[in-house]
C-alpha positions in Angstrom: 51.9 -51.4 18.4 48.1 -51.3 18.7 46.5 -51.1 15.2 43.5 -48.8 14.7 40.5 -49.6 12.2 39.0 -46.9 10.4 35.2 -47.8 9.8 34.0 -46.3 6.1 30.9 -46.0 5.6 28.2 -48.0 4.7 28.1 -48.3 0.1 24.6 -47.6 0.9 24.0 -45.1 3.6 27.0 -42.9 1.0 24.6 -43.2 -2.4 21.9 -41.5 0.4 23.9 -38.9 1.4 25.1 -38.4 -2.9 20.9 -38.5 -3.4 20.3 -36.2 -1.3 23.2 -33.6 -2.0 22.3 -34.1 -6.2 19.1 -33.4 -4.9 19.9 -30.4 -2.5 21.5 -28.8 -5.2 18.8 -29.3 -7.5 16.1 -27.8 -5.7 18.6 -24.8 -4.7 19.4 -24.1 -8.7 15.8 -24.5 -9.4 14.9 -21.9 -6.6 17.4 -19.4 -8.2 16.4 -19.9 -11.5 12.8 -19.1 -10.5 13.5 -16.0 -8.3 15.0 -14.9 -11.6 11.7 -15.0 -13.3 9.7 -11.8 -13.9 7.3 -12.2 -11.7 10.6 -11.0 -9.2 10.8 -8.0 -11.5 14.4 -7.0 -12.1 17.2 -5.3 -9.6 18.3 -1.2 -10.6 21.7 -1.2 -12.0 24.1 1.2 -14.5 22.6 4.4 -14.3 19.5 4.1 -12.6 21.2 2.8 -9.7 24.0 5.3 -10.2 21.4 8.1 -9.5 19.6 5.6 -6.9 23.1 6.3 -5.1 23.1 10.0 -5.1 19.2 10.4 -3.3 19.6 11.4 0.4 17.4 8.2 1.5 20.2 5.8 0.4 22.8 4.5 2.6 25.8 2.8 0.7 23.8 -0.8 0.4 19.9 0.3 0.2 17.2 2.7 0.9 16.8 3.5 4.8 13.7 5.9 6.3 14.8 8.6 8.4 13.1 6.7 11.5 13.9 2.7 11.9 11.8 1.1 12.3 10.7 -2.0 15.1 9.0 -5.6 14.3 8.7 -7.8 16.7 9.4 -10.5 14.6 9.3 -13.6 16.8 5.9 -12.8 18.2 4.4 -12.1 14.6 5.6 -15.3 14.0 3.8 -17.3 16.6 0.8 -15.4 16.4 0.7 -16.0 12.7 1.2 -20.1 13.5 -0.5 -20.5 16.5 -2.4 -18.3 17.3 -6.4 -17.9 17.4 -6.6 -16.1 13.7 -9.7 -14.3 13.7 -12.5 -15.6 12.4 -13.7 -12.5 10.8 -10.3 -11.4 8.7 -12.2 -12.8 5.7 -15.9 -11.8 4.5 -18.0 -14.8 5.0 -20.5 -12.8 2.5 -20.5 -11.3 -1.3 -19.2 -7.5 -0.6 -21.6 -5.1 -2.0 -20.1 -3.7 -5.0 -20.8 -1.5 -7.5 -20.1 -2.7 -11.4 -18.6 0.9 -12.2 -20.2 2.7 -14.9 -18.0 3.2 -18.0 -19.7 5.9 -19.2 -19.8 8.0 -16.3 -16.2 7.8 -16.4 -16.3 8.8 -19.9 -17.9 11.8 -18.9 -15.8 14.5 -16.9 -16.6 15.4 -13.1 -18.5 18.5 -12.3 -16.6 19.6 -9.5 -13.2 18.9 -11.6 -12.4 16.2 -8.7 -13.9 12.7 -8.6 -12.5 9.8 -7.1 -13.3 5.8 -7.6 -12.3 3.4 -4.7 -11.6 0.5 -6.7 -10.5 -1.9 -2.8 -7.8 -2.1 -1.1 -4.8 1.3 -2.3 -6.3 1.1 -6.0 -7.7 4.6 -7.1 -8.9 6.3 -10.2 -8.7 10.1 -9.3 -10.2 12.5 -12.0 -8.5 15.5 -10.6 -8.9 18.9 -12.9 -9.1 17.0 -16.8 -6.5 13.6 -15.7 -7.0 10.3 -15.3 -4.8 9.0 -12.5 -4.8 5.7 -11.1 -2.8 5.0 -7.3 -1.0 1.7 -7.1 -3.4 -0.1 -9.6 -4.2 -4.3 -8.7 -6.5 -6.2 -11.3 -4.2 -9.3 -10.5 -6.3 -12.1 -8.2 -3.7 -12.5 -5.3 -1.0 -9.9 -4.2 2.0 -12.7 -5.1 4.7 -13.4 -7.0 2.2 -16.7 -8.2 -1.2 -17.2 -9.0 -1.5 -20.7 -7.1 -1.0 -19.3 -3.1 -1.0 -15.5 -1.7 -3.9 -13.3 -0.4 -6.6 -13.7 -2.7 -8.4 -10.9 -3.6 -12.4 -10.2 -1.9 -14.0 -9.7 -4.8 -13.4 -9.3 -8.6 -12.6 -5.7 -10.1 -16.0 -3.8 -10.2 -14.5 -2.5 -13.5 -12.2 -4.5 -16.3 -9.1 -2.6 -16.6 -9.6 -2.4 -20.3 -13.5 -1.0 -19.8 -11.3 2.4 -17.7 -11.0 5.2 -20.2 -7.5 6.4 -21.2 -5.5 6.9 -18.1 -2.8 9.5 -18.2 -0.8 8.2 -15.0 0.2 5.5 -13.2 1.1 6.0 -9.6 3.1 3.5 -7.6 4.3 3.9 -4.1 6.2 1.0 -3.3 7.2 -2.9 -5.7 5.1 -5.1 -3.2 2.7 -7.1 -4.5 -0.1 -5.7 -3.2 0.9 -2.0 -4.9 3.1 -3.7 -7.8 1.2 -6.2 -9.9 2.5 -7.3 -12.9 -0.4 -8.5 -14.4 -1.8 -5.4 -14.4 1.1 -3.3 -15.8 1.1 -6.1 -18.6 -2.3 -4.8 -19.9 -1.0 -1.5 -19.7 1.6 -2.1 -21.9 0.2 -1.1 -24.9 -1.1 1.7 -24.1 0.3 5.7 -23.8 0.1 5.6 -19.5 2.6 7.4 -17.9 4.4 5.4 -14.8 5.3 8.0 -12.0 7.7 5.1 -9.4 9.6 5.8 -7.1 13.4 5.0 -8.1 14.5 2.2 -8.8 10.9 0.8 -9.5 11.5 2.0 -13.2 13.7 -1.6 -13.6 10.9 -3.5 -12.9 8.7 -2.0 -15.2 11.2 -1.9 -17.8 11.8 -5.8 -17.8 7.4 -5.9 -18.5 7.4 -3.7 -21.0 7.1 -0.3 -20.4 9.2 1.9 -22.9 11.5 3.7 -20.6 9.9 7.0 -22.2 7.0 6.5 -20.3 8.8 5.5 -16.8 9.3 8.6 -14.6 11.8 7.7 -11.4 11.1 10.3 -8.6 13.2 10.7 -5.4 11.5 12.6 -2.5 10.1 16.0 -3.0 11.1 15.3 -6.6 8.5 16.6 -9.3 7.0 15.7 -12.5 4.5 17.3 -14.7 1.5 15.2 -16.9 -0.7 17.7 -18.6 -1.6 20.6 -16.7 -1.2 18.2 -13.2 1.9 18.2 -11.1 2.9 14.7 -9.3 4.9 15.3 -6.2 6.5 12.4 -4.7 6.5 12.4 -0.4 8.1 11.1 2.5 7.0 7.7 3.5 7.6 5.1 6.4 7.8 2.0 4.7 10.1 -0.4 3.3 10.3 -2.4 -0.5 11.0 -5.4 -2.0 10.1 -8.8 -4.0 12.2 -11.0 -2.7 13.7 -11.0 1.4 16.9 -10.3 -0.2 16.7 -7.8 -2.0 14.4 -5.3 0.3 15.3 -1.5 -0.1 17.0 -1.6 -3.3 13.8 0.4 -4.7 12.1 3.4 -3.3 8.9 4.1 -1.3 6.3 7.5 -0.8 3.3 8.6 -1.3 2.1 11.7 -3.8 0.7 14.3 -4.1 -1.3 15.8 -7.0 -1.4 19.5 -7.7 -3.8 20.8 -10.3 -5.3 23.9 -11.2 -8.2 24.4 -9.2 -7.3 21.0 -6.6 -4.6 19.0 -4.2 -4.9 15.2 -3.2 -2.3 13.2 -1.1 -2.3 9.7 -1.2 -0.4 8.6 1.3 1.6 4.6 0.0 2.0 2.5 2.7 4.0 4.5 5.5 3.9 4.3 9.2 3.5 7.8 11.3 6.6 10.2 11.0 8.0 13.4 11.5 7.6 14.7 7.8 3.8 14.5 7.9 4.1 18.1 8.4 6.2 19.2 6.6 3.8 17.7 3.6 0.8 19.7 4.6 3.0 23.2 4.9 5.1 21.9 1.5 2.4 20.9 -0.7 -0.9 21.5 1.5 -4.2 22.2 2.0 -5.5 19.1 0.2 -8.9 19.1 -0.6 -8.8 15.0 -0.7 -6.9 12.7 0.6 -6.1 9.0 0.6 -5.3 7.2 3.4 -3.3 4.3 4.0 -5.8 3.3 7.7 -5.8 -0.7 7.3 -3.9 -4.0 7.1 -2.3 -2.9 10.7 -0.7 -4.6 13.6 1.2 -4.1 16.7 3.7 -6.3 16.0 4.7 -4.0 13.3 4.0 -0.8 14.5 5.9 1.6 11.6 5.2 -0.1 8.6 1.2 1.4 9.1 -0.6 4.4 10.0 -4.1 2.3 10.9 -7.4 4.2 11.5 -6.5 6.9 14.7 -2.5 7.8 12.6 -4.2 8.1 9.7 -6.7 10.6 11.4 -4.4 12.6 12.7 -2.0 12.2 9.3 -4.8 13.9 8.2 -4.9 17.2 10.0 -0.8 17.6 9.4 -0.9 17.4 6.0 -4.5 19.9 5.8 -6.3 17.6 4.8 -10.1 18.8 3.6 -11.6 15.2 3.0 -9.9 11.8 4.5 -11.1 8.9 2.3 -9.4 5.5 4.3 -7.4 2.8 1.6 -6.2 0.1 2.0 -8.4 -2.2 3.3 -11.6 -4.4 2.3 -10.3 -6.2 -0.5 -7.1 -8.7 0.8 -6.7 -10.3 4.3 -2.8 -8.8 5.2 -3.6 -8.6 8.8 -4.9 -10.2 11.6 -7.9 -7.8 12.8 -11.2 -8.0 11.5 -11.9 -6.8 7.6 -14.2 -4.4 8.9 -12.4 -3.0 11.7 -10.2 -0.2 10.1 -13.4 1.8 8.5 -15.2 1.4 12.6 -12.0 2.9 13.8 -11.8 5.5 11.3 -15.3 6.4 11.3 -15.4 6.5 15.4 -11.8 8.9 15.5 -12.6 11.2 13.0 -16.2 11.9 14.2 -14.3 12.9 17.3 -11.6 14.8 15.6 -14.3 16.8 13.3 -12.7 15.7 9.4 -14.7 15.3 7.5 -14.9 11.6 6.1 -15.9 10.1 3.1 -15.7 6.3 3.4 -16.4 4.8 -0.6 -18.5 1.9 -1.7 -16.0 -0.3 -4.1 -16.8 0.8 -7.2 -18.9 3.5 -6.5 -17.8 7.2 -9.2 -18.0 9.7 -6.4 -16.9 13.2 -6.8 -15.9 14.3 -2.6 -18.2 18.1 -2.8 -21.2 16.1 -3.8 -21.3 12.8 -2.7 -24.7 11.6 -2.9 -27.2 9.5 -0.3 -24.2 7.3 1.1 -25.4 3.9 3.3 -22.7 1.3 5.5 -22.4 -1.5 2.9 -20.3 -3.4 5.2 -21.5 -5.6 7.6 -21.5 -5.5 11.4 -18.8 -7.8 12.5 -16.8 -7.8 16.2 -13.6 -5.5 15.8 -11.8 -4.4 18.6 -11.3 -0.5 19.9 -7.7 1.5 19.6 -7.8 0.9 23.9 -8.3 -2.7 23.2 -5.2 -2.9 20.6 -3.9 0.4 19.9 -1.4 1.4 16.9 0.7 3.5 17.7 4.2 3.5 15.8 8.1 3.7 17.4 10.1 7.4 17.3 12.5 5.9 16.1 12.7 2.0 16.2 12.2 1.5 19.7 9.9 0.3 21.3 9.9 1.7 24.7 9.2 5.4 23.1 5.8 5.4 20.8 3.6 9.0 19.6 1.5 9.4 22.2 -2.4 7.4 21.4 -4.2 9.9 19.0 -7.4 7.9 20.1 -10.2 9.4 21.2 -10.5 7.0 24.1 -7.4 8.5 25.6 -7.4 12.1 24.6 -11.4 13.3 25.1 -10.5 16.2 22.8 -13.6 18.5 22.2 -15.4 18.0 18.4 -14.6 20.7 15.9 -14.6 21.6 12.5 -17.2 21.0 9.8 -17.8 17.2 9.5 -19.8 14.9 7.1 -20.2 11.2 7.3 -20.5 10.0 3.8 -22.4 7.2 5.3 -25.0 6.3 7.5 -24.1 5.2 11.7 -25.6 2.3 11.4 -24.4 -0.2 9.2 
């Protein structure tokens, strides 16, 4: 009979394996505990979750878009890791920021409508006596940690506590560049009302905002702050503060309806088929704040980009367009000034009244005053060189037509006024 000898692993190797297993366990537990930290917010539950599940946008486990999104993840990662990058994605010189005058903000707007842009999507909209902050971002980085992540190009033009009393804060979704924990906590001891899409109230409550000051809206729902109606409008985007909680909270834009003026903020959105509905139901708008930057053709359904932003402005029946979601953070591989350059070309072609705001400058759209191009002249790609075209239904084979004038030379029409000189 043949005897088979089974070799036992050496004790030294076994000890190393046990140590590796223990270390992996510690790392996993520590990582899990960290993701339960306050920076990540909270998961909706209880009555909040029951209300979420009644939404038409909810699909058994998460919120979904009417038109699915497409992402070439493999190519996007390869471009991010092995691509040449863009030498002009970040400013190489200080940006000409205006230090916002608190005394000026303390006085009412003469026209009843005034807007101050603080960079990215953060604006103060003063409309018919009501002050509204859109997606306020006063943090240092768009990140759950203070040592890594996209860092702001310039300091906030005014301290958050130096602003006059804010009546309402509207949050479009819970990504870090739009829902900043440090900013929210600075507003904790004020009387400010937070208007947010479904589910985001869970984050705010964890950060100390009383439930009585939180109003969660589904698309097309309206709440009132003073004499102002605030309506959540459809958007094509996503949500989540961790990779495994995507879609647990809703995303939205906002229509602000005062007795005399109307403003629409798109939030983050790709081009979608409800833009004309927004215009028909809630427009026309005196002012639109459009998601025009931080785009990539490899994820064309997450953001509008310059040309589609101009078309969205037209569809919602906007009068004056302000491009936002640019100028503060590097979240995409284009030149940091490219969004404003392309918007300017498209607006001129389409006859759109364009107001390009300087960070920190208090501006009344009806009387913008003399302005010059405050950004540097840098190389950038045109719409023909790198087109941004959202898909119709999540398939790159079928996309919206190219709205840029390089492909469709529409004649100039309508009134047109650049709020900047054409030569930087």
